[in-house]
N, C-alpha and C positions, 0 to 999 in steps of 0.2 A: 464176538468177534467185534475187534475193532472197529469204530465205523473210521475212514479212508476212501479218497476217488485217486485210483489209479491213469495216471496219463501218457500218452505214447504222441512221442512229437514222431511223424515219418520225414526223412529227407523230401518226398515232394512237397511239406508242407503240412500233409494233411493230420488233424488229431483226434487221437483216440482216447474217450475215459471210459474207466470204467465204476461203478460206485460200489463199494465191499463194504460188509456191516450192516447197512440202511435196509430195513422189510419192508415191503409194501408200494405204495405208491409216491411214499415220501420221497425215497430214491430219485422222482422225477422234478421235483423241487429244485434239484441240483445243476439241472441242464441250463436255464435261464443264467446263474452264475457262473458258468463255466463259460459258456458263449462270452460272459463279458470279459473273464480275465483273460481269454487266448483271441479274442476280438475277430469270434468265427460265427459262423450260423450253422446250426446242427441241421445235417439233410438227412439221415438215417439213424433212427434207434433200434435197439430191440434189447429184451429184459432177460434179464439171470433169472432163477429159478429164488432167490431173494426177494423178488418182484412181489410174487404171488404168494409167499408168505405173511401169516398178518402180523402183524406190529404191535407189540404189546406196551401197555406204558403203565409204568409202576405209580403209583399215586401217594405209598408209604403209609397205607391204612391196609389192617388185616382184616381178615373177609369176618376172623372171633371181631373185632374193636369197632366193624361195622353191623355186623346185628345188634351187639351192645347197647350202639348210639342210636338206634331203629324207634 
């Protein structure tokens, strides 16, 4: 899934943001960026199922290569 942030701005000025395509706690690092962009402060947070998934990091080294080089 593509990484993206979906913003909804309501008529009363409330801003709702949802981070999509980012697994684990990494999504929370976007909160301060969003606060700065919209000149607002987060007052409530909830987590999507992606928050509870493990983030995978690709190193570019396969298991075979790392065993062979050990």
